GUNUDREN-454024 format. One record per residue (C-alpha): residue number from 0; residue in one letter; x, y, z. Coordinates in Angstrom, 3 decimals. Example, Ala and Ser with C-alpha at 12.3 -4.5 7.8 and 13.67 -1.06 7.14 Angstrom:
# GUNUDREN-454024
> seq | type | east | north | up
> 0 | A | 12.300 | -4.500 | 7.800 .
> 1 | S | 13.670 | -1.060 | 7.140 .
END
This chain:
# GUNUDREN-454024
> seq | type | east | north | up
> 0 | X | 93.118 | 56.941 | 87.088 .
> 1 | X | 92.654 | 54.091 | 89.399 .
> 2 | X | 90.985 | 55.913 | 92.270 .
> 3 | X | 91.180 | 59.297 | 93.928 .
> 4 | X | 94.006 | 58.051 | 96.162 .
> 5 | X | 96.460 | 56.765 | 93.553 .
> 6 | X | 97.574 | 57.891 | 90.085 .
> 7 | X | 97.831 | 55.404 | 87.244 .
> 8 | X | 101.542 | 55.689 | 86.487 .
> 9 | X | 101.272 | 53.221 | 83.616 .
> 10 | X | 98.787 | 55.463 | 81.813 .
> 11 | X | 100.876 | 58.544 | 82.535 .
> 12 | X | 103.889 | 56.991 | 80.815 .
> 13 | X | 101.703 | 55.303 | 78.197 .
> 14 | X | 102.990 | 51.796 | 78.848 .
> 15 | X | 101.421 | 48.445 | 79.688 .
> 16 | X | 101.333 | 47.138 | 83.233 .
> 17 | X | 103.588 | 44.341 | 81.941 .
> 18 | X | 106.123 | 46.715 | 80.346 .
> 19 | X | 109.808 | 45.946 | 80.762 .
> 20 | X | 112.288 | 48.454 | 82.146 .
> 21 | X | 113.490 | 49.421 | 78.637 .
> 22 | X | 109.957 | 50.319 | 77.528 .
> 23 | X | 109.392 | 52.365 | 80.674 .
> 24 | X | 112.688 | 54.191 | 80.242 .
> 25 | X | 112.012 | 54.913 | 76.550 .
> 26 | X | 108.541 | 56.259 | 77.333 .
> 27 | X | 109.944 | 58.391 | 80.147 .
> 28 | X | 112.681 | 59.875 | 77.949 .
> 29 | X | 110.188 | 60.667 | 75.169 .
> 30 | X | 107.813 | 62.418 | 77.588 .
> 31 | X | 110.633 | 64.174 | 79.457 .
> 32 | X | 111.915 | 65.656 | 76.213 .
> 33 | X | 108.418 | 66.743 | 75.245 .
> 34 | X | 107.342 | 68.280 | 78.574 .
> 35 | X | 110.585 | 69.526 | 80.139 .
> 36 | X | 110.117 | 73.200 | 81.134 .
> 37 | X | 113.259 | 74.190 | 79.185 .
> 38 | X | 111.689 | 72.877 | 75.972 .
> 39 | X | 107.977 | 73.424 | 76.651 .
> 40 | X | 106.635 | 76.899 | 77.427 .
> 41 | X | 103.275 | 75.634 | 78.694 .
> 42 | X | 102.387 | 76.850 | 82.195 .
> 43 | X | 101.626 | 73.230 | 83.084 .
> 44 | X | 104.971 | 71.805 | 81.959 .
> 45 | X | 106.561 | 72.003 | 85.416 .
> 46 | X | 103.702 | 70.102 | 87.044 .
> 47 | X | 103.566 | 67.624 | 84.171 .
> 48 | X | 107.284 | 66.827 | 84.357 .
> 49 | X | 106.995 | 66.287 | 88.122 .
> 50 | X | 104.220 | 63.737 | 87.563 .
> 51 | X | 106.226 | 62.041 | 84.800 .
> 52 | X | 109.301 | 61.902 | 87.070 .
> 53 | X | 107.249 | 60.422 | 89.912 .
> 54 | X | 105.832 | 57.753 | 87.591 .
> 55 | X | 109.295 | 56.842 | 86.325 .
> 56 | X | 110.760 | 56.801 | 89.821 .
> 57 | X | 108.177 | 54.265 | 90.973 .
> 58 | X | 107.958 | 52.089 | 87.856 .
> 59 | X | 111.719 | 51.900 | 87.276 .
> 60 | X | 112.456 | 50.544 | 90.769 .
> 61 | X | 111.444 | 46.891 | 91.307 .
> 62 | X | 110.506 | 47.226 | 94.963 .
> 63 | X | 108.591 | 50.489 | 94.536 .
> 64 | X | 106.796 | 49.086 | 91.496 .
> 65 | X | 105.772 | 45.930 | 93.377 .
> 66 | X | 104.429 | 48.017 | 96.270 .
> 67 | X | 102.628 | 50.330 | 93.825 .
> 68 | X | 101.040 | 47.372 | 92.015 .
> 69 | X | 99.887 | 45.849 | 95.310 .
> 70 | X | 98.366 | 49.126 | 96.447 .
> 71 | X | 96.718 | 49.702 | 93.068 .
> 72 | X | 95.254 | 46.182 | 93.123 .
> 73 | X | 93.850 | 46.578 | 96.629 .
> 74 | X | 92.368 | 49.987 | 95.741 .
> 75 | X | 90.718 | 48.543 | 92.643 .
> 76 | X | 89.220 | 45.698 | 94.672 .
> 77 | X | 87.801 | 48.062 | 97.297 .
> 78 | X | 86.472 | 50.321 | 94.520 .
> 79 | X | 84.638 | 47.360 | 92.958 .
> 80 | X | 83.070 | 46.549 | 96.330 .
> 81 | X | 81.751 | 50.110 | 96.522 .
> 82 | X | 80.218 | 49.747 | 93.061 .
> 83 | X | 78.437 | 46.526 | 94.101 .
> 84 | X | 77.104 | 48.268 | 97.174 .
> 85 | X | 75.787 | 51.104 | 95.023 .
> 86 | X | 74.098 | 48.634 | 92.649 .
> 87 | X | 72.367 | 47.051 | 95.631 .
> 88 | X | 71.081 | 50.422 | 96.739 .
> 89 | X | 69.889 | 51.142 | 93.210 .
> 90 | X | 67.977 | 47.860 | 93.057 .
> 91 | X | 66.323 | 48.582 | 96.400 .
> 92 | X | 65.379 | 52.053 | 95.218 .
> 93 | X | 63.860 | 50.621 | 92.037 .
> 94 | X | 61.877 | 48.110 | 94.100 .
> 95 | X | 60.515 | 50.910 | 96.290 .
> 96 | X | 59.492 | 52.903 | 93.198 .
> 97 | X | 57.676 | 49.882 | 91.728 .
> 98 | X | 55.842 | 49.262 | 95.010 .
> 99 | X | 54.835 | 52.924 | 95.218 .
> 100 | X | 53.605 | 52.781 | 91.624 .
> 101 | X | 51.442 | 49.789 | 92.488 .
> 102 | X | 50.074 | 51.414 | 95.637 .
> 103 | X | 49.383 | 54.803 | 94.103 .
> 104 | X | 48.179 | 53.953 | 90.588 .
> 105 | X | 47.324 | 50.292 | 90.118 .
> 106 | X | 45.327 | 49.579 | 93.271 .
> 107 | X | 43.047 | 52.661 | 92.950 .
> 108 | X | 42.356 | 51.831 | 89.290 .
> 109 | X | 41.491 | 48.237 | 90.177 .
> 110 | X | 39.256 | 49.427 | 93.023 .
> 111 | X | 37.444 | 51.829 | 90.697 .
> 112 | X | 36.920 | 49.116 | 88.084 .
> 113 | X | 35.520 | 46.693 | 90.635 .
> 114 | X | 33.049 | 49.368 | 91.866 .
> 115 | X | 31.916 | 49.989 | 88.320 .
> 116 | X | 31.265 | 46.309 | 87.761 .
> 117 | X | 29.033 | 45.964 | 90.824 .
END
């Protein structure tokens, strides 16, 4: 999945982002035959075929596919920004832990050693 907001239709159909219409159609037909509720008795087959149909509907139409790709790209970019922000917070947290370690353990040990020497 790309993010919580958008499904990765390429992964659902098992095709590349650069797949041609024929590849998309072939993948759709293969999955539709496998998961169609008339052929598959799984309780999840109805939901699965709906997802497969949605993926094919978007990826088989040029305009819908272009819009989907644009939205997916913008969601991936914003997701990467969130990851960078989280890394920054992690680095700050690590810095605080190191400073606390120095204040709590290192300084008292140094103070004790200097008292022993005098």
